[in-house]
N, C-alpha and C positions, 0 to 999 in steps of 0.2 A: 701833136708832137711838140715837146718843149725844147726849144733850141737855145735857151738862155745859158749863161755860164755864171757861176758864183765865184766870188773871190774868197779864198780861205788859205791858210798856210798849206803849201803844197801845190797851189794852183797858179800863183802869180809868178811873173818873170823875176829872176834874181838879178839884182844890180851887180855888175862886175866890180870886184874889189877896187880896181883902178878908178872907177867912176864914183866911189863913195866920197862924201864930204869928210873933212877931218873929224867933225863931231860924230859922224856915223861910224867911222873907223874906230873911234874911241869907244862907242857903244858896243860894237862887235867884240872888241878886246875885253871889255868889262863882262859881256855876256859869256864869252868863252871862259873867263876866269871863274865866274859865278857857277857855271855849269860844271866845270872841272872839279871845283871844291865840293859841290853837292854830290857828285858821283863818287869821288874818292872817299868821302866821309860817310857814304851811305845815307845821305839825307835828301836825296832826290825824291824818293817816295816816303813821305811822312805818314805816320799812322792816321787812320780816319778818326776824327773827333767823335767819340762814342756818344756824347751828349747830342750830337747832330744827327747821326745816322748809324744804324747797324744793318748788316746784310740780312735781309729778311728771306729765310728759306721758303716761305710761303709764296713769295713773289717770283715772277719769271726772271730769266736772265736779262731781258731788255728792261723790265720794270725796275730792277735793282740798279743797273748801269745808268739808266736815264733819270734816276731820282735826282731832284734839284740839290740834295745834300751830298750826293755821292762824292763829289770832288772837294768837299770841305777838308782842309788839311790842318794838322797841328804839328809843330816842329819837334818831333821825336824821331830818332834815327832808326833805320832798319838794320839792326845789329847783325842779323844772320844772313844778310844778302850781299852778294858781290855784284855790283852794277857796272863793272868796267866794260862789259861787252854789250851794254844796252844799246839798242838801235831804234831808229824811227824810219819807217818805209824802207827798211833794209840798209840804212846808212848809219854807221857807228856815230854815237853822239859824244863820246869822250874826246875832247879836242886834242889831247896829247897823243892820240893814236895817229894823227896826221892824215886822216882820210881826206881825199881831195874834195868831197862833197859835203863834209860836215858844216863848213861855213855857209854853204848855200842853204842848208836846212835852217840854220840859226838866223840867217838873214830874212828868211820868209816870216819867221815869228817877229823879228824886229820890225820889219816893214809893216806887218799887220798891226803893230802897236806904235807906229810912228817913232821907232827907235827909243822908246822908253823901256829901259832894260828890265826893271822890276816887273813891269806889266808883261813883257815878252816872256820872261822866265816863269811867271805865274801861269801864263797861257800854255807854255810848253809842259809844265808839270801837270796841269789839268788834262791836257791832251793825252799824256802818257798814262795818267791815272785812269782815265776813261777807257783807253785802249786795253789796258791790262784787265780792268774789271769786266769789260765786254768780251774779251778774247779776240780782239780784232786781228792780231797777228796769226791766229790759227784758223780764222774763218774761211780763208781761201782753200783750206784742205777739208772742209766739211761738205758732206753730201746732203744738201737741203731738199733734194728731190722735189723740185718745183718747176718741171719743164713747161707747165701751162703758163708760166709767167715770162717765158722767153720772148714773147711778142710785146710785153709791156715796157721793157727796158733792156738794152743790150749794147755792147761795145762793137763797133764795126768800122774799121779802117781809121784813116787819119785825114786831116785837111791838107791843103797845099803846103802848109808850113810844118807838117809833121805832128800836129797836135792830135792826140787820140780823140775820137768822137764817141760820145755816149748818147744814144737815142732813147728818149722817154716818150712813150706813146700812151698817154693817160686815157685816151679815148676808148681803149679796149675794155676798160672797166665799166663801160655802159652795158656790157654783156653781164646779165645778172648772175649767170652760172660762174663766170670767171671772178666776178666781184665777191661772191660768196666763198669761193675757194681761197681767195686772198685775205678777206677780212671778216669771214663769217663768224669767227669766235676768237677768243683771246689767244689760243694756241696758234691759229692761222695768222693772226696779226703779228705775233712775235716772229714767226718764221718769215713773214714778209719783210719785216725790218731787218732780220739777219741776212736775208737774200739780197736786199737792196744795199746794205753796207758792204757785203761781199763784192757786189758789182762795182761799187766805188773803189774798193781796194784793188780790184783788177785794173781799173783805170789809172790809179796812182802808180801801179807797178810799171806802167808804160811811159810815165813822165820822165823828163830829163831834169836832173838837178845840177847840171853843169853851170858854172858861173856864166851869167848872161843869157842862159837858155830860156826860152819861153815855155816854162813848165806849166802847162794849162790843159785841162781836160774840158772840151766843149760838150755841153749837155743841152 
């Protein structure tokens, strides 16, 4: 069983606004302004650079979304799209909406990039681009019909601090029959990736994004 925990946007504790240094508060304000402008002007999702990548219908959903070139962006607006209601992990991203947890989400990206605003903004755009291409927001509602994998990884309870716990029991794949069911061909491998990402999304749904909260899922 893997009991490690990985640091990623959405898993680290959020520094309370009152504890931020002046330079960090300035970075957050700049990030808010940059994101607000990108959403209002419909430039948050730029078109994919066709010279780098085209969606290949012959490839699977996972293969396309995980292509190294998938998140390459060029600065052209999405003219027909209204992004004012865009959200991440169920939290509205448009700063002017005034949602109490928006700053917490933005701080996670800033902290992951040591408060370098341009890098944090680029990271957020790539995250949103990948989630849209993969269909991460819809995957919780998909029936992947993989009950045989329930023993390989599962969410179960919280620790004494209220952190949700995800158990990864990789040893079960020593069973050849189960291994073949999970990884025996490309279609099964794709379904496994979808199933594993859905489990991660279930864990994220249990996290707290309140200022100062320890939003972390132990795995």
